[in-house]
C-alpha positions, 0 to 999 in steps of 0.5 A: 616158345617165347624168344629169350632175346631182348627187344629195344624199341623206340618211337619217333615223333611221328609214331613210327616204331623202330628196333635197336638191334645188333648186326653180325654183318656190320659188327655192331653188338652193343644194342643194349648200351645204345638203348640205355644211352638214348635221351628223351627229347634229343635229336639223333641221326640214325643208321638202319635198314629193313622195313615195317612188316606187321604180319611178322612183327618186323620193325625197321632196325637201327644199328647205330645213331649219333 
């Protein structure tokens, strides 16, 4: 059964994939707004966690950027 959760993925200049995600533990619930506010070509400081695990299609998670 396909997931109904939206995925907001971004790629850095080195071709690495990341997912902008909500975090219950960090009380961050605005991933859709964060994704919509990203500007192509702009440099950001990102805060995240996790790692790439291709077998499970896991990507590093970004929960905040400035």
